[in-house]
A tleap script that builds the chain and sets N, CA, C and O, in Angstrom:
source leaprc.protein.ff14SB
mol = sequence {
  NMET VAL GLY MET LEU ILE VAL THR HIE GLY
  ARG LEU GLY GLU GLY LEU LEU ASP ALA MET
  GLN MET ILE ALA GLY PRO GLN GLU LYS VAL
  ASP PHE VAL SER LEU LYS GLU GLY ASP SER
  ILE ASP GLU LEU LYS GLU ARG ILE LEU SER
  ALA VAL LYS MET LEU ASP ASP GLY SER GLY
  VAL LEU VAL PHE VAL ASP MET PHE GLY ALA
  SER PRO SER ASN ALA ALA ALA TYR LEU LEU
  ASN GLU ASN VAL GLU VAL ILE THR GLY VAL
  ASN LEU PRO MET LEU LEU GLU ILE VAL SER
  PHE ARG GLU SER SER SER LEU GLN GLU LEU
  SER ALA ASN ALA MET THR ALA GLY VAL GLU
  SER ILE LYS ASN LEU THR GLN LEU LEU ARG
  ALA SER LEU GLN ASN CSER
}
set mol.1.N position { 86.657 113.419 -84.922 }
set mol.1.CA position { 87.487 112.351 -85.435 }
set mol.1.C position { 86.783 111.725 -86.639 }
set mol.1.O position { 85.585 111.448 -86.594 }
set mol.2.N position { 87.532 111.509 -87.701 }
set mol.2.CA position { 87.001 110.864 -88.909 }
set mol.2.C position { 86.687 109.409 -88.589 }
set mol.2.O position { 87.514 108.688 -88.030 }
set mol.3.N position { 85.482 108.992 -88.952 }
set mol.3.CA position { 85.086 107.614 -88.758 }
set mol.3.C position { 85.635 106.723 -89.862 }
set mol.3.O position { 86.039 107.210 -90.918 }
set mol.4.N position { 85.648 105.427 -89.616 }
set mol.4.CA position { 86.111 104.450 -90.599 }
set mol.4.C position { 85.080 103.350 -90.717 }
set mol.4.O position { 84.633 102.797 -89.712 }
set mol.5.N position { 84.703 103.031 -91.948 }
set mol.5.CA position { 83.759 101.941 -92.215 }
set mol.5.C position { 84.370 101.058 -93.284 }
set mol.5.O position { 84.796 101.541 -94.333 }
set mol.6.N position { 84.411 99.757 -93.011 }
set mol.6.CA position { 84.951 98.764 -93.944 }
set mol.6.C position { 83.783 97.958 -94.470 }
set mol.6.O position { 83.053 97.343 -93.693 }
set mol.7.N position { 83.597 97.952 -95.787 }
set mol.7.CA position { 82.476 97.249 -96.418 }
set mol.7.C position { 83.033 96.236 -97.398 }
set mol.7.O position { 83.709 96.593 -98.362 }
set mol.8.N position { 82.740 94.956 -97.139 }
set mol.8.CA position { 83.346 93.898 -97.959 }
set mol.8.C position { 82.394 92.730 -98.159 }
set mol.8.O position { 81.345 92.635 -97.522 }
set mol.9.N position { 82.789 91.856 -99.054 }
set mol.9.CA position { 82.130 90.556 -99.225 }
set mol.9.C position { 82.497 89.691 -98.019 }
set mol.9.O position { 83.647 89.674 -97.581 }
set mol.10.N position { 81.514 88.982 -97.497 }
set mol.10.CA position { 81.770 88.027 -96.430 }
set mol.10.C position { 82.403 88.660 -95.202 }
set mol.10.O position { 82.090 89.795 -94.841 }
set mol.11.N position { 83.292 87.916 -94.567 }
set mol.11.CA position { 83.900 88.366 -93.297 }
set mol.11.C position { 85.224 89.103 -93.468 }
set mol.11.O position { 85.930 89.332 -92.485 }
set mol.12.N position { 85.566 89.469 -94.676 }
set mol.12.CA position { 86.849 90.143 -94.909 }
set mol.12.C position { 86.974 91.420 -94.073 }
set mol.12.O position { 88.013 91.651 -93.454 }
set mol.13.N position { 85.923 92.255 -94.048 }
set mol.13.CA position { 85.975 93.498 -93.288 }
set mol.13.C position { 86.156 93.261 -91.807 }
set mol.13.O position { 86.921 93.968 -91.152 }
set mol.14.N position { 85.461 92.276 -91.273 }
set mol.14.CA position { 85.592 91.914 -89.871 }
set mol.14.C position { 87.032 91.485 -89.568 }
set mol.14.O position { 87.596 91.872 -88.545 }
set mol.15.N position { 87.616 90.697 -90.451 }
set mol.15.CA position { 88.988 90.257 -90.275 }
set mol.15.C position { 89.988 91.397 -90.334 }
set mol.15.O position { 90.929 91.449 -89.541 }
set mol.16.N position { 89.782 92.318 -91.285 }
set mol.16.CA position { 90.675 93.474 -91.389 }
set mol.16.C position { 90.585 94.347 -90.147 }
set mol.16.O position { 91.601 94.816 -89.633 }
set mol.17.N position { 89.376 94.562 -89.672 }
set mol.17.CA position { 89.187 95.358 -88.462 }
set mol.17.C position { 89.860 94.676 -87.261 }
set mol.17.O position { 90.520 95.339 -86.460 }
set mol.18.N position { 89.695 93.383 -87.140 }
set mol.18.CA position { 90.323 92.638 -86.065 }
set mol.18.C position { 91.840 92.741 -86.124 }
set mol.18.O position { 92.488 92.977 -85.103 }
set mol.19.N position { 92.411 92.566 -87.314 }
set mol.19.CA position { 93.871 92.657 -87.475 }
set mol.19.C position { 94.360 94.064 -87.184 }
set mol.19.O position { 95.389 94.233 -86.530 }
set mol.20.N position { 93.646 95.075 -87.655 }
set mol.20.CA position { 94.054 96.455 -87.403 }
set mol.20.C position { 94.087 96.740 -85.906 }
set mol.20.O position { 95.029 97.352 -85.402 }
set mol.21.N position { 93.055 96.293 -85.203 }
set mol.21.CA position { 93.021 96.547 -83.760 }
set mol.21.C position { 94.017 95.698 -82.992 }
set mol.21.O position { 94.460 96.095 -81.914 }
set mol.22.N position { 94.375 94.544 -83.520 }
set mol.22.CA position { 95.426 93.734 -82.896 }
set mol.22.C position { 96.756 94.505 -82.915 }
set mol.22.O position { 97.526 94.453 -81.956 }
set mol.23.N position { 97.009 95.212 -84.012 }
set mol.23.CA position { 98.261 95.932 -84.165 }
set mol.23.C position { 98.209 97.317 -83.524 }
set mol.23.O position { 99.138 97.715 -82.821 }
set mol.24.N position { 97.125 98.046 -83.766 }
set mol.24.CA position { 97.042 99.444 -83.344 }
set mol.24.C position { 96.261 99.668 -82.052 }
set mol.24.O position { 96.205 100.790 -81.550 }
set mol.25.N position { 95.664 98.621 -81.517 }
set mol.25.CA position { 94.871 98.747 -80.308 }
set mol.25.C position { 93.430 99.079 -80.634 }
set mol.25.O position { 93.099 99.370 -81.784 }
set mol.26.N position { 92.565 99.037 -79.619 }
set mol.26.CA position { 91.140 99.322 -79.828 }
set mol.26.C position { 90.932 100.718 -80.407 }
set mol.26.O position { 91.636 101.664 -80.052 }
set mol.27.N position { 89.974 100.827 -81.285 }
set mol.27.CA position { 89.698 102.083 -81.967 }
set mol.27.C position { 88.240 102.507 -81.788 }
set mol.27.O position { 87.334 101.674 -81.741 }
set mol.28.N position { 88.040 103.810 -81.690 }
set mol.28.CA position { 86.686 104.364 -81.649 }
set mol.28.C position { 86.249 104.729 -83.060 }
set mol.28.O position { 87.078 104.943 -83.945 }
set mol.29.N position { 84.937 104.795 -83.260 }
set mol.29.CA position { 84.352 105.242 -84.523 }
set mol.29.C position { 84.822 104.427 -85.723 }
set mol.29.O position { 85.127 104.974 -86.782 }
set mol.30.N position { 84.875 103.099 -85.536 }
set mol.30.CA position { 85.264 102.176 -86.591 }
set mol.30.C position { 84.232 101.042 -86.601 }
set mol.30.O position { 83.826 100.546 -85.550 }
set mol.31.N position { 83.816 100.643 -87.807 }
set mol.31.CA position { 82.872 99.554 -87.913 }
set mol.31.C position { 83.036 98.872 -89.265 }
set mol.31.O position { 83.802 99.326 -90.115 }
set mol.32.N position { 82.309 97.781 -89.449 }
set mol.32.CA position { 82.342 97.074 -90.728 }
set mol.32.C position { 80.912 96.686 -91.100 }
set mol.32.O position { 80.041 96.546 -90.242 }
set mol.33.N position { 80.702 96.520 -92.389 }
set mol.33.CA position { 79.439 96.004 -92.916 }
set mol.33.C position { 79.803 94.887 -93.881 }
set mol.33.O position { 80.647 95.061 -94.760 }
set mol.34.N position { 79.157 93.741 -93.708 }
set mol.34.CA position { 79.443 92.586 -94.548 }
set mol.34.C position { 78.306 92.332 -95.522 }
set mol.34.O position { 77.134 92.395 -95.154 }
set mol.35.N position { 78.659 92.046 -96.764 }
set mol.35.CA position { 77.702 91.585 -97.752 }
set mol.35.C position { 77.672 90.078 -97.655 }
set mol.35.O position { 78.673 89.398 -97.877 }
set mol.36.N position { 76.491 89.568 -97.316 }
set mol.36.CA position { 76.362 88.121 -97.165 }
set mol.36.C position { 75.581 87.561 -98.350 }
set mol.36.O position { 74.816 88.275 -98.998 }
set mol.37.N position { 75.781 86.301 -98.618 }
set mol.37.CA position { 75.080 85.646 -99.725 }
set mol.37.C position { 73.568 85.821 -99.526 }
set mol.37.O position { 73.036 85.577 -98.443 }
set mol.38.N position { 72.905 86.242 -100.581 }
set mol.38.CA position { 71.464 86.446 -100.537 }
set mol.38.C position { 71.036 87.856 -100.184 }
set mol.38.O position { 69.860 88.193 -100.329 }
set mol.39.N position { 71.980 88.711 -99.714 }
set mol.39.CA position { 71.632 90.103 -99.425 }
set mol.39.C position { 71.310 90.856 -100.709 }
set mol.39.O position { 71.934 90.630 -101.746 }
set mol.40.N position { 70.348 91.736 -100.633 }
set mol.40.CA position { 70.065 92.591 -101.798 }
set mol.40.C position { 70.917 93.850 -101.720 }
set mol.40.O position { 71.393 94.216 -100.645 }
set mol.41.N position { 71.107 94.502 -102.835 }
set mol.41.CA position { 71.882 95.732 -102.873 }
set mol.41.C position { 71.188 96.808 -102.046 }
set mol.41.O position { 71.857 97.639 -101.431 }
set mol.42.N position { 69.852 96.806 -102.022 }
set mol.42.CA position { 69.118 97.780 -101.216 }
set mol.42.C position { 69.347 97.577 -99.734 }
set mol.42.O position { 69.490 98.549 -98.992 }
set mol.43.N position { 69.387 96.310 -99.281 }
set mol.43.CA position { 69.675 96.025 -97.872 }
set mol.43.C position { 71.077 96.500 -97.529 }
set mol.43.O position { 71.293 97.101 -96.477 }
set mol.44.N position { 72.023 96.235 -98.407 }
set mol.44.CA position { 73.409 96.643 -98.186 }
set mol.44.C position { 73.514 98.155 -98.107 }
set mol.44.O position { 74.187 98.679 -97.220 }
set mol.45.N position { 72.865 98.864 -99.012 }
set mol.45.CA position { 72.879 100.332 -99.004 }
set mol.45.C position { 72.337 100.869 -97.684 }
set mol.45.O position { 72.907 101.806 -97.124 }
set mol.46.N position { 71.250 100.294 -97.180 }
set mol.46.CA position { 70.663 100.748 -95.922 }
set mol.46.C position { 71.594 100.515 -94.749 }
set mol.46.O position { 71.716 101.374 -93.876 }
set mol.47.N position { 72.257 99.361 -94.714 }
set mol.47.CA position { 73.189 99.057 -93.614 }
set mol.47.C position { 74.402 100.003 -93.662 }
set mol.47.O position { 74.883 100.467 -92.628 }
set mol.48.N position { 74.884 100.275 -94.880 }
set mol.48.CA position { 76.015 101.200 -95.014 }
set mol.48.C position { 75.614 102.604 -94.557 }
set mol.48.O position { 76.333 103.235 -93.782 }
set mol.49.N position { 74.487 103.084 -95.030 }
set mol.49.CA position { 74.024 104.437 -94.652 }
set mol.49.C position { 73.819 104.541 -93.149 }
set mol.49.O position { 74.185 105.548 -92.542 }
set mol.50.N position { 73.243 103.522 -92.548 }
set mol.50.CA position { 73.033 103.529 -91.097 }
set mol.50.C position { 74.360 103.594 -90.359 }
set mol.50.O position { 74.489 104.342 -89.390 }
set mol.51.N position { 75.347 102.825 -90.799 }
set mol.51.CA position { 76.670 102.810 -90.147 }
set mol.51.C position { 77.348 104.167 -90.314 }
set mol.51.O position { 77.951 104.675 -89.368 }
set mol.52.N position { 77.256 104.757 -91.502 }
set mol.52.CA position { 77.876 106.065 -91.751 }
set mol.52.C position { 77.267 107.108 -90.823 }
set mol.52.O position { 77.996 107.895 -90.218 }
set mol.53.N position { 75.959 107.125 -90.704 }
set mol.53.CA position { 75.305 108.103 -89.832 }
set mol.53.C position { 75.727 107.916 -88.365 }
set mol.53.O position { 75.865 108.897 -87.634 }
set mol.54.N position { 75.930 106.683 -87.940 }
set mol.54.CA position { 76.360 106.392 -86.585 }
set mol.54.C position { 77.806 106.851 -86.362 }
set mol.54.O position { 78.138 107.335 -85.280 }
set mol.55.N position { 78.656 106.705 -87.363 }
set mol.55.CA position { 80.093 107.007 -87.224 }
set mol.55.C position { 80.439 108.479 -87.433 }
set mol.55.O position { 81.481 108.939 -86.966 }
set mol.56.N position { 79.581 109.222 -88.128 }
set mol.56.CA position { 79.928 110.603 -88.500 }
set mol.56.C position { 79.586 111.571 -87.383 }
set mol.56.O position { 78.420 111.762 -87.038 }
set mol.57.N position { 80.624 112.178 -86.824 }
set mol.57.CA position { 80.428 113.209 -85.799 }
set mol.57.C position { 80.537 114.610 -86.393 }
set mol.57.O position { 80.633 115.596 -85.662 }
set mol.58.N position { 80.522 114.693 -87.732 }
set mol.58.CA position { 80.716 115.954 -88.424 }
set mol.58.C position { 82.052 116.033 -89.154 }
set mol.58.O position { 82.238 116.877 -90.031 }
set mol.59.N position { 82.988 115.142 -88.786 }
set mol.59.CA position { 84.305 115.113 -89.426 }
set mol.59.C position { 84.314 114.259 -90.671 }
set mol.59.O position { 85.271 114.314 -91.443 }
set mol.60.N position { 83.280 113.471 -90.889 }
set mol.60.CA position { 83.174 112.608 -92.064 }
set mol.60.C position { 83.541 111.192 -91.764 }
set mol.60.O position { 83.978 110.863 -90.661 }
set mol.61.N position { 83.359 110.343 -92.766 }
set mol.61.CA position { 83.654 108.928 -92.644 }
set mol.61.C position { 84.415 108.471 -93.864 }
set mol.61.O position { 84.021 108.751 -94.997 }
set mol.62.N position { 85.489 107.778 -93.635 }
set mol.62.CA position { 86.261 107.151 -94.713 }
set mol.62.C position { 85.725 105.735 -94.871 }
set mol.62.O position { 85.821 104.919 -93.954 }
set mol.63.N position { 85.163 105.454 -96.034 }
set mol.63.CA position { 84.543 104.161 -96.307 }
set mol.63.C position { 85.504 103.374 -97.193 }
set mol.63.O position { 85.890 103.830 -98.269 }
set mol.64.N position { 85.879 102.206 -96.732 }
set mol.64.CA position { 86.784 101.315 -97.471 }
set mol.64.C position { 85.956 100.155 -98.012 }
set mol.64.O position { 85.214 99.517 -97.265 }
set mol.65.N position { 86.080 99.880 -99.304 }
set mol.65.CA position { 85.420 98.725 -99.895 }
set mol.65.C position { 86.446 97.810 -100.520 }
set mol.65.O position { 87.566 98.225 -100.819 }
set mol.66.N position { 86.059 96.565 -100.715 }
set mol.66.CA position { 87.063 95.584 -101.175 }
set mol.66.C position { 87.407 95.685 -102.666 }
set mol.66.O position { 88.579 95.614 -103.033 }
set mol.67.N position { 86.398 95.849 -103.523 }
set mol.67.CA position { 86.688 95.829 -104.973 }
set mol.67.C position { 85.881 96.882 -105.708 }
set mol.67.O position { 84.684 97.040 -105.468 }
set mol.68.N position { 86.534 97.594 -106.595 }
set mol.68.CA position { 85.851 98.556 -107.454 }
set mol.68.C position { 84.890 97.810 -108.369 }
set mol.68.O position { 85.251 96.794 -108.963 }
set mol.69.N position { 83.670 98.315 -108.481 }
set mol.69.CA position { 82.693 97.748 -109.387 }
set mol.69.C position { 81.876 96.590 -108.828 }
set mol.69.O position { 80.943 96.123 -109.482 }
set mol.70.N position { 82.208 96.125 -107.643 }
set mol.70.CA position { 81.465 95.025 -107.016 }
set mol.70.C position { 80.346 95.613 -106.154 }
set mol.70.O position { 80.265 96.830 -105.981 }
set mol.71.N position { 79.509 94.770 -105.630 }
set mol.71.CA position { 78.347 95.229 -104.865 }
set mol.71.C position { 78.687 96.180 -103.708 }
set mol.71.O position { 77.991 97.182 -103.547 }
set mol.72.N position { 79.712 95.920 -102.902 }
set mol.72.CA position { 80.020 96.898 -101.838 }
set mol.72.C position { 80.336 98.295 -102.380 }
set mol.72.O position { 79.862 99.291 -101.834 }
set mol.73.N position { 81.126 98.373 -103.441 }
set mol.73.CA position { 81.429 99.711 -103.988 }
set mol.73.C position { 80.218 100.320 -104.679 }
set mol.73.O position { 80.011 101.531 -104.612 }
set mol.74.N position { 79.426 99.501 -105.334 }
set mol.74.CA position { 78.207 100.027 -105.974 }
set mol.74.C position { 77.240 100.573 -104.936 }
set mol.74.O position { 76.631 101.623 -105.144 }
set mol.75.N position { 77.098 99.868 -103.821 }
set mol.75.CA position { 76.206 100.349 -102.748 }
set mol.75.C position { 76.774 101.611 -102.107 }
set mol.75.O position { 76.020 102.534 -101.796 }
set mol.76.N position { 78.081 101.668 -101.906 }
set mol.76.CA position { 78.717 102.849 -101.292 }
set mol.76.C position { 78.646 104.048 -102.212 }
set mol.76.O position { 78.692 105.185 -101.741 }
set mol.77.N position { 78.536 103.827 -103.506 }
set mol.77.CA position { 78.446 104.928 -104.469 }
set mol.77.C position { 77.211 105.794 -104.216 }
set mol.77.O position { 77.170 106.949 -104.639 }
set mol.78.N position { 76.225 105.256 -103.542 }
set mol.78.CA position { 75.019 106.025 -103.253 }
set mol.78.C position { 75.205 106.995 -102.093 }
set mol.78.O position { 74.260 107.683 -101.706 }
set mol.79.N position { 76.413 107.057 -101.533 }
set mol.79.CA position { 76.697 107.949 -100.407 }
set mol.79.C position { 77.189 109.326 -100.842 }
set mol.79.O position { 77.695 110.082 -100.013 }
set mol.80.N position { 77.054 109.666 -102.111 }
set mol.80.CA position { 77.603 110.932 -102.598 }
set mol.80.C position { 77.075 112.151 -101.859 }
set mol.80.O position { 77.770 113.164 -101.784 }
set mol.81.N position { 75.890 112.085 -101.322 }
set mol.81.CA position { 75.330 113.223 -100.597 }
set mol.81.C position { 75.738 113.232 -99.128 }
set mol.81.O position { 75.339 114.125 -98.381 }
set mol.82.N position { 76.513 112.266 -98.716 }
set mol.82.CA position { 76.980 112.188 -97.311 }
set mol.82.C position { 78.382 112.753 -97.229 }
set mol.82.O position { 79.019 112.996 -98.254 }
set mol.83.N position { 78.865 112.963 -96.018 }
set mol.83.CA position { 80.209 113.472 -95.768 }
set mol.83.C position { 81.184 112.298 -95.727 }
set mol.83.O position { 81.703 111.945 -94.668 }
set mol.84.N position { 81.425 111.699 -96.896 }
set mol.84.CA position { 82.261 110.495 -96.975 }
set mol.84.C position { 83.252 110.592 -98.129 }
set mol.84.O position { 83.091 111.384 -99.058 }
set mol.85.N position { 84.276 109.762 -98.035 }
set mol.85.CA position { 85.166 109.462 -99.125 }
set mol.85.C position { 85.176 107.940 -99.193 }
set mol.85.O position { 85.316 107.274 -98.168 }
set mol.86.N position { 85.029 107.384 -100.398 }
set mol.86.CA position { 85.007 105.932 -100.569 }
set mol.86.C position { 86.284 105.515 -101.296 }
set mol.86.O position { 86.594 106.020 -102.375 }
set mol.87.N position { 87.010 104.593 -100.691 }
set mol.87.CA position { 88.263 104.074 -101.241 }
set mol.87.C position { 88.067 102.593 -101.555 }
set mol.87.O position { 87.578 101.841 -100.712 }
set mol.88.N position { 88.444 102.170 -102.760 }
set mol.88.CA position { 88.342 100.757 -103.123 }
set mol.88.C position { 89.677 100.067 -102.910 }
set mol.88.O position { 90.716 100.719 -102.812 }
set mol.89.N position { 89.642 98.734 -102.839 }
set mol.89.CA position { 90.854 97.939 -102.714 }
set mol.89.C position { 91.431 97.965 -101.308 }
set mol.89.O position { 92.651 98.001 -101.145 }
set mol.90.N position { 90.593 97.947 -100.306 }
set mol.90.CA position { 91.059 98.042 -98.921 }
set mol.90.C position { 92.120 96.988 -98.608 }
set mol.90.O position { 92.016 95.835 -99.028 }
set mol.91.N position { 93.132 97.405 -97.868 }
set mol.91.CA position { 94.127 96.468 -97.340 }
set mol.91.C position { 94.567 96.939 -95.963 }
set mol.91.O position { 94.317 98.081 -95.578 }
set mol.92.N position { 95.217 96.060 -95.233 }
set mol.92.CA position { 95.614 96.369 -93.852 }
set mol.92.C position { 96.574 97.549 -93.754 }
set mol.92.O position { 96.383 98.383 -92.869 }
set mol.93.N position { 97.593 97.677 -94.604 }
set mol.93.CA position { 98.478 98.830 -94.466 }
set mol.93.C position { 97.761 100.182 -94.608 }
set mol.93.O position { 98.122 101.141 -93.926 }
set mol.94.N position { 96.760 100.266 -95.476 }
set mol.94.CA position { 96.082 101.560 -95.591 }
set mol.94.C position { 95.272 101.874 -94.341 }
set mol.94.O position { 95.193 103.032 -93.930 }
set mol.95.N position { 94.677 100.871 -93.742 }
set mol.95.CA position { 93.947 101.105 -92.487 }
set mol.95.C position { 94.876 101.548 -91.380 }
set mol.95.O position { 94.569 102.478 -90.633 }
set mol.96.N position { 96.018 100.880 -91.274 }
set mol.96.CA position { 96.985 101.238 -90.233 }
set mol.96.C position { 97.591 102.623 -90.452 }
set mol.96.O position { 97.896 103.330 -89.492 }
set mol.97.N position { 97.760 103.000 -91.689 }
set mol.97.CA position { 98.341 104.302 -92.007 }
set mol.97.C position { 97.478 105.450 -91.462 }
set mol.97.O position { 98.018 106.430 -90.949 }
set mol.98.N position { 96.175 105.344 -91.564 }
set mol.98.CA position { 95.350 106.479 -91.201 }
set mol.98.C position { 94.843 106.462 -89.756 }
set mol.98.O position { 94.427 107.494 -89.230 }
set mol.99.N position { 94.878 105.304 -89.124 }
set mol.99.CA position { 94.239 105.182 -87.805 }
set mol.99.C position { 94.825 106.160 -86.775 }
set mol.99.O position { 94.100 106.613 -85.889 }
set mol.100.N position { 96.082 106.484 -86.870 }
set mol.100.CA position { 96.718 107.370 -85.894 }
set mol.100.C position { 96.479 108.845 -86.161 }
set mol.100.O position { 96.719 109.682 -85.291 }
set mol.101.N position { 96.008 109.171 -87.361 }
set mol.101.CA position { 95.896 110.577 -87.770 }
set mol.101.C position { 94.459 111.064 -87.898 }
set mol.101.O position { 94.226 112.171 -88.384 }
set mol.102.N position { 93.502 110.264 -87.476 }
set mol.102.CA position { 92.092 110.603 -87.699 }
set mol.102.C position { 91.637 111.849 -86.942 }
set mol.102.O position { 90.701 112.523 -87.373 }
set mol.103.N position { 92.281 112.162 -85.825 }
set mol.103.CA position { 91.881 113.339 -85.064 }
set mol.103.C position { 92.499 114.621 -85.587 }
set mol.103.O position { 91.952 115.704 -85.376 }
set mol.104.N position { 93.617 114.513 -86.257 }
set mol.104.CA position { 94.351 115.725 -86.672 }
set mol.104.C position { 94.340 115.970 -88.175 }
set mol.104.O position { 94.877 116.980 -88.629 }
set mol.105.N position { 93.745 115.080 -88.958 }
set mol.105.CA position { 93.737 115.234 -90.421 }
set mol.105.C position { 92.321 115.308 -90.932 }
set mol.105.O position { 91.381 114.817 -90.306 }
set mol.106.N position { 92.188 115.942 -92.098 }
set mol.106.CA position { 90.869 116.044 -92.719 }
set mol.106.C position { 90.508 114.745 -93.432 }
set mol.106.O position { 91.368 113.899 -93.678 }
set mol.107.N position { 89.268 114.603 -93.750 }
set mol.107.CA position { 88.790 113.429 -94.472 }
set mol.107.C position { 89.537 113.277 -95.805 }
set mol.107.O position { 89.907 112.167 -96.188 }
set mol.108.N position { 89.754 114.381 -96.500 }
set mol.108.CA position { 90.448 114.329 -97.786 }
set mol.108.C position { 91.930 113.978 -97.623 }
set mol.108.O position { 92.487 113.241 -98.436 }
set mol.109.N position { 92.559 114.500 -96.586 }
set mol.109.CA position { 93.977 114.142 -96.333 }
set mol.109.C position { 94.107 112.664 -96.001 }
set mol.109.O position { 95.020 111.997 -96.490 }
set mol.110.N position { 93.213 112.150 -95.184 }
set mol.110.CA position { 93.259 110.731 -94.825 }
set mol.110.C position { 93.009 109.858 -96.039 }
set mol.110.O position { 93.643 108.814 -96.196 }
set mol.111.N position { 92.103 110.269 -96.889 }
set mol.111.CA position { 91.803 109.518 -98.108 }
set mol.111.C position { 93.037 109.406 -98.975 }
set mol.111.O position { 93.370 108.315 -99.440 }
set mol.112.N position { 93.724 110.518 -99.202 }
set mol.112.CA position { 94.948 110.520 -100.018 }
set mol.112.C position { 96.033 109.646 -99.395 }
set mol.112.O position { 96.693 108.872 -100.088 }
set mol.113.N position { 96.211 109.776 -98.084 }
set mol.113.CA position { 97.243 108.995 -97.385 }
set mol.113.C position { 96.921 107.492 -97.429 }
set mol.113.O position { 97.826 106.671 -97.578 }
set mol.114.N position { 95.653 107.137 -97.301 }
set mol.114.CA position { 95.269 105.734 -97.347 }
set mol.114.C position { 95.574 105.142 -98.720 }
set mol.114.O position { 96.078 104.023 -98.822 }
set mol.115.N position { 95.270 105.885 -99.759 }
set mol.115.CA position { 95.534 105.376 -101.122 }
set mol.115.C position { 97.027 105.198 -101.361 }
set mol.115.O position { 97.447 104.197 -101.941 }
set mol.116.N position { 97.819 106.145 -100.926 }
set mol.116.CA position { 99.277 106.041 -101.088 }
set mol.116.C position { 99.813 104.831 -100.338 }
set mol.116.O position { 100.591 104.048 -100.882 }
set mol.117.N position { 99.390 104.682 -99.082 }
set mol.117.CA position { 99.856 103.556 -98.263 }
set mol.117.C position { 99.446 102.215 -98.875 }
set mol.117.O position { 100.226 101.263 -98.880 }
set mol.118.N position { 98.239 102.153 -99.380 }
set mol.118.CA position { 97.753 100.918 -99.989 }
set mol.118.C position { 98.584 100.492 -101.186 }
set mol.118.O position { 98.960 99.327 -101.312 }
set mol.119.N position { 98.865 101.439 -102.057 }
set mol.119.CA position { 99.648 101.140 -103.265 }
set mol.119.C position { 101.095 100.821 -102.905 }
set mol.119.O position { 101.660 99.855 -103.419 }
set mol.120.N position { 101.703 101.623 -102.027 }
set mol.120.CA position { 103.111 101.430 -101.701 }
set mol.120.C position { 103.379 100.152 -100.901 }
set mol.120.O position { 104.520 99.696 -100.834 }
set mol.121.N position { 102.345 99.575 -100.299 }
set mol.121.CA position { 102.547 98.360 -99.528 }
set mol.121.C position { 102.564 97.102 -100.384 }
set mol.121.O position { 102.888 96.021 -99.892 }
set mol.122.N position { 102.219 97.231 -101.657 }
set mol.122.CA position { 102.192 96.052 -102.528 }
set mol.122.C position { 103.599 95.850 -103.107 }
set mol.122.O position { 104.127 96.701 -103.822 }
set mol.123.N position { 104.170 94.721 -102.780 }
set mol.123.CA position { 105.541 94.387 -103.194 }
set mol.123.C position { 105.583 92.941 -103.664 }
set mol.123.O position { 104.748 92.124 -103.276 }
set mol.124.N position { 106.562 92.638 -104.501 }
set mol.124.CA position { 106.846 91.252 -104.849 }
set mol.124.C position { 108.031 90.831 -103.979 }
set mol.124.O position { 109.184 91.104 -104.312 }
set mol.125.N position { 107.741 90.181 -102.889 }
set mol.125.CA position { 108.777 89.820 -101.910 }
set mol.125.C position { 109.829 88.900 -102.521 }
set mol.125.O position { 111.016 89.025 -102.222 }
set mol.126.N position { 109.400 87.992 -103.362 }
set mol.126.CA position { 110.362 87.079 -103.993 }
set mol.126.C position { 111.387 87.861 -104.804 }
set mol.126.O position { 112.584 87.601 -104.689 }
set mol.127.N position { 110.952 88.794 -105.605 }
set mol.127.CA position { 111.870 89.600 -106.416 }
set mol.127.C position { 112.784 90.439 -105.538 }
set mol.127.O position { 113.973 90.565 -105.832 }
set mol.128.N position { 112.258 91.008 -104.480 }
set mol.128.CA position { 113.080 91.818 -103.579 }
set mol.128.C position { 114.168 90.992 -102.910 }
set mol.128.O position { 115.311 91.437 -102.812 }
set mol.129.N position { 113.822 89.793 -102.449 }
set mol.129.CA position { 114.795 88.939 -101.807 }
set mol.129.C position { 115.851 88.442 -102.779 }
set mol.129.O position { 117.037 88.410 -102.451 }
set mol.130.N position { 115.424 88.055 -103.974 }
set mol.130.CA position { 116.392 87.616 -104.983 }
set mol.130.C position { 117.365 88.730 -105.336 }
set mol.130.O position { 118.565 88.489 -105.462 }
set mol.131.N position { 116.854 89.953 -105.497 }
set mol.131.CA position { 117.713 91.070 -105.835 }
set mol.131.C position { 118.672 91.346 -104.693 }
set mol.131.O position { 119.835 91.672 -104.932 }
set mol.132.N position { 118.210 91.222 -103.460 }
set mol.132.CA position { 119.063 91.443 -102.306 }
set mol.132.C position { 120.184 90.409 -102.233 }
set mol.132.O position { 121.323 90.743 -101.909 }
set mol.133.N position { 119.857 89.158 -102.534 }
set mol.133.CA position { 120.868 88.092 -102.513 }
set mol.133.C position { 121.884 88.273 -103.628 }
set mol.133.O position { 123.064 87.979 -103.434 }
set mol.134.N position { 121.458 88.746 -104.782 }
set mol.134.CA position { 122.379 88.953 -105.900 }
set mol.134.C position { 123.326 90.107 -105.619 }
set mol.134.O position { 124.460 90.101 -106.099 }
set mol.135.N position { 122.880 91.112 -104.841 }
set mol.135.CA position { 123.724 92.273 -104.564 }
set mol.135.C position { 124.645 92.067 -103.379 }
set mol.135.O position { 125.470 92.931 -103.083 }
set mol.136.N position { 124.520 90.932 -102.690 }
set mol.136.CA position { 125.390 90.737 -101.509 }
set mol.136.C position { 126.505 89.776 -101.769 }
set mol.136.O position { 127.313 89.512 -100.878 }
savepdb mol mol.pdb
quit
């Protein structure tokens, strides 16, 4: 089963994991790493690598980070020699999209599906509702 690791600033990853499990139920091989104020990039890299090694059963680990170019993604970039895919811009829909398919899909398939779900879930609700009201 492909592991999942959420790496974010502050408690965002913990909150996303909590919300995902509230909707999809308890999950195995899922964890989070938080960047806290005062943490060094080296400390963060070590915590990420340790979590990846714990989560990887040979199927790989999908690592989700909050922002491209920020400390979590920069630290995760050092995982190139590991069996991982790193996705930036984590959101709840992308986590929910892949959680059910981790046993039957490859790391690369899950990565592609997560990215598609993440992008497709972004909507301007106000515009959609206004358009719906104008068409009725």
